[in-house]
C-alpha positions as CSV (number, residue, x, y, z in Angstrom):
1,X,-4.5,19.8,5.5
2,X,-4.0,18.7,8.9
3,X,-5.3,15.5,8.1
4,X,-3.6,14.6,5.2
5,X,-0.3,15.3,7.2
6,X,-1.4,12.7,9.8
7,X,-2.2,10.4,7.1
8,X,1.2,10.9,5.9
9,X,2.9,10.4,8.6
10,X,1.2,7.1,10.0
11,X,1.8,5.6,6.2
12,X,5.6,6.3,6.4
13,X,5.9,4.9,9.8
14,X,3.6,2.0,9.1
15,X,6.2,1.4,6.0
16,X,9.3,2.1,7.9
17,X,8.1,-0.5,10.7
18,X,7.9,-3.0,8.0
19,X,10.9,-2.3,6.4
20,X,13.0,-2.5,9.5
21,X,12.0,-5.9,10.5
22,X,15.9,-6.8,8.3
23,X,19.0,-4.4,8.4
24,X,18.2,-1.3,6.1
25,X,20.8,0.3,3.3
26,X,20.2,3.7,2.5
27,X,20.3,2.7,-0.6
28,X,16.8,0.3,0.0
29,X,15.1,3.4,1.9
30,X,15.5,5.9,-0.9
31,X,14.4,2.8,-3.6
32,X,11.5,2.5,-1.2
33,X,10.8,6.3,-1.1
34,X,10.9,5.9,-4.9
35,X,8.6,3.5,-5.6
36,X,6.2,4.8,-3.1
37,X,6.2,8.4,-4.8
38,X,5.9,6.3,-7.9
39,X,3.1,4.3,-6.9
40,X,1.1,7.1,-5.0
41,X,1.4,9.6,-8.2
42,X,0.6,6.9,-11.0
43,X,-2.4,5.4,-8.4
44,X,-3.7,9.2,-8.2
45,X,-3.3,9.4,-12.2
46,X,-4.9,5.4,-13.5
47,X,-7.8,6.0,-10.1
48,X,-9.3,8.9,-11.2
49,X,-8.9,7.6,-15.1
50,X,-10.4,4.6,-13.5
51,X,-13.3,6.7,-12.4
52,X,-13.9,8.8,-15.0
53,X,-13.8,5.8,-17.7
54,X,-15.8,3.0,-15.7
55,X,-17.2,4.1,-12.2
56,X,-18.9,6.8,-13.3
57,X,-20.2,6.0,-16.8
58,X,-21.7,3.2,-15.1
59,X,-22.7,4.6,-12.3
60,X,-20.4,2.1,-9.8
61,X,-20.2,4.9,-7.1
62,X,-20.9,2.5,-4.5
63,X,-18.1,0.1,-5.6
64,X,-16.0,2.8,-5.7
65,X,-14.0,1.0,-3.1
66,X,-13.6,-2.8,-4.3
67,X,-12.7,-1.3,-7.9
68,X,-10.1,0.9,-6.8
69,X,-8.1,-1.3,-4.5
70,X,-7.4,-4.2,-7.4
71,X,-5.7,-1.3,-9.3
72,X,-3.5,-0.2,-6.1
73,X,-2.5,-4.2,-5.5
74,X,-1.7,-4.0,-9.2
75,X,0.8,-1.1,-8.6
76,X,1.9,-2.4,-5.2
77,X,3.5,-5.2,-7.2
78,X,4.0,-3.5,-10.8
79,X,5.9,-0.6,-9.5
80,X,9.1,-2.6,-7.8
81,X,9.2,-5.1,-11.0
82,X,9.7,-2.4,-13.1
83,X,12.4,-0.5,-11.0
84,X,13.9,-4.2,-10.9
85,X,13.8,-4.2,-14.7
86,X,15.4,-0.6,-15.1
87,X,17.7,-0.7,-12.2
88,X,18.9,-4.8,-11.7
89,X,21.3,-3.8,-8.7
90,X,18.7,-1.7,-6.8
91,X,16.9,-3.5,-4.0
92,X,13.7,-4.1,-5.1
93,X,12.9,-7.7,-3.2
94,X,10.3,-7.5,-0.9
95,X,8.9,-3.7,-1.7
96,X,5.1,-4.9,-1.9
97,X,4.3,-5.7,1.4
98,X,4.9,-1.9,2.2
99,X,3.3,-0.5,-0.7
100,X,0.6,-2.0,-0.1
101,X,-0.4,-1.3,3.1
102,X,0.0,2.6,2.4
103,X,-3.4,3.9,3.2
104,X,-2.1,7.5,1.7
105,X,-2.8,6.0,-1.5
106,X,-6.3,4.7,-0.5
107,X,-7.5,7.6,1.1
108,X,-5.9,9.9,-1.9
109,X,-7.8,8.1,-4.3
110,X,-10.9,7.9,-2.9
111,X,-10.7,11.6,-2.1
112,X,-9.3,12.8,-5.9
113,X,-11.7,10.7,-7.8
114,X,-15.1,11.8,-5.6
115,X,-14.2,15.5,-5.7
116,X,-14.0,15.2,-10.0
117,X,-10.6,17.2,-9.6
118,X,-8.8,18.0,-12.5
119,X,-6.2,15.1,-13.7
120,X,-3.7,18.0,-13.9
121,X,-4.6,18.7,-10.2
122,X,-4.6,14.9,-9.6
123,X,-1.6,14.3,-11.0
124,X,0.4,17.4,-8.9
125,X,-1.4,15.9,-5.8
126,X,-0.1,12.7,-6.6
127,X,3.7,14.0,-7.1
128,X,3.5,16.1,-4.1
129,X,2.4,13.5,-1.9
130,X,4.7,10.8,-3.3
131,X,7.4,13.5,-2.3
132,X,6.4,14.1,1.0
133,X,5.6,10.0,2.0
134,X,9.2,9.9,0.7
135,X,10.3,12.9,3.2
136,X,8.5,10.9,6.0
137,X,10.1,7.7,5.2
138,X,14.0,9.2,5.3
139,X,13.0,11.3,8.5
140,X,11.4,8.2,10.2
141,X,15.1,7.0,9.1
142,X,16.9,9.1,11.0
143,X,14.7,8.8,13.9
144,X,15.7,5.1,14.1
145,X,19.2,6.2,14.0
146,X,19.4,8.4,16.4
147,X,17.4,6.5,18.9
148,X,20.0,3.5,18.9
149,X,22.2,6.4,20.5
150,X,23.5,5.3,23.9
151,X,22.2,8.3,25.7
152,X,18.6,7.5,24.6
153,X,17.5,5.7,27.9
154,X,16.9,1.5,27.0
155,X,12.9,1.6,27.7
156,X,12.6,4.3,25.3
157,X,14.4,2.5,22.1
158,X,12.9,1.4,19.6
159,X,9.4,1.7,19.1
160,X,8.5,3.7,21.8
161,X,10.9,6.9,20.4
162,X,9.5,6.7,17.0
163,X,6.2,7.4,18.4
164,X,7.1,9.5,20.3
165,X,8.9,11.1,17.8
166,X,5.5,10.8,15.3
167,X,3.5,12.2,17.4
168,X,6.4,15.4,18.0
169,X,6.6,15.1,14.1
170,X,2.7,15.3,13.6
171,X,2.5,18.6,15.8
172,X,5.0,20.3,13.7
173,X,3.4,19.3,10.2
174,X,-0.2,20.2,11.9
175,X,1.7,23.9,11.8
176,X,1.1,23.9,8.1
177,X,-2.4,23.8,8.5
178,X,-4.2,26.6,6.8
179,X,-1.4,27.9,5.7
180,X,-1.6,27.7,1.9
181,X,-4.9,28.3,2.2
182,X,-6.5,32.4,1.9
């Protein structure tokens, strides 16, 4: 569980740093979180279906990574497009790169397809991981806003305080390690 939390924090940090290239509104952050959650949930379910329908029957386990990457690229392009059609007023432009860069989804896909997990469990894993990613993204945005306060030394503003905050959050999340196992 500890590894999952660190992967979740690193994926959210990566996405947050990519989103900071231009001014970030609360609505854009929430849309990015929703798009990330949808791509993780759909990616895990679709990846398992791809594994059961194509990879396992044709014995292509060695090519699993190369077959799952196009699925992830399709989701990174398709989820913002669908959200833009459903809600044209939402800022969905330039969400493809943060969604494509999420290592969280690829790690979850490789684990779920390799373990032979049930479809229901895979969908639950995808939904929980997507909601966790959304929460981590919101926490990083809050950390970024608080780091702009005048009390923070100028040398620590921006990336240094974000990395320190990431370390503290990873330590806090590692406290959940073993909490749900009995």
